[in-house]
N, C-alpha and C positions, 0 to 999 in steps of 0.2 A: 732441779737439784737445787738445795741449799747447803752451804759449807757453814756449820754453824759451832761454838766451841762446846767442850763437854761440860755435861750437866744435866738437869732436869727439866724437861720442857713439857708443858701442859697443849695439849692440841683439842679443838672442838670441829665436828661435824655438824653443819646445819642442813637438813632436808626439808622442802617444802610439806607443810602439813604435819611434820613430826617434832618433837621435842629435840633441843641440842643434845649432842651426845659428847663428853668430853673424858678425857684419859689423860695420865701422864706417863710420858717416856723417859726414859733414864739413857743417855748417850754417853759412850767411853769415847776417849781419844782414838781416831781411826776406825770407828763404827761407821758403816752405812745401813741406813733404816728403810723401808720402804713401808708405805700403809695400803693395804689391799682394803676397798670398799666393796662391800656386798650390795645386792639389788634391794635389800629393806634396810640399807644404812649401818650394817654392822662394821665394824673396823677392826682389824687384824694386823697388828704391826710385825712386820718380818725383818729380822735381822739379815741383812744381804751377804756380809762378811766381817 
């Protein structure tokens, strides 16, 4: 768990043998987010509340 200030954040996922995947996530005050990573490296950001 990370407590971070609101703003835009860039994240990257690196898996062996695959190119890095990066995206930007916008976090508002009081948001909680999770990142779900699939078996082939796809990333789905999920707003928890």
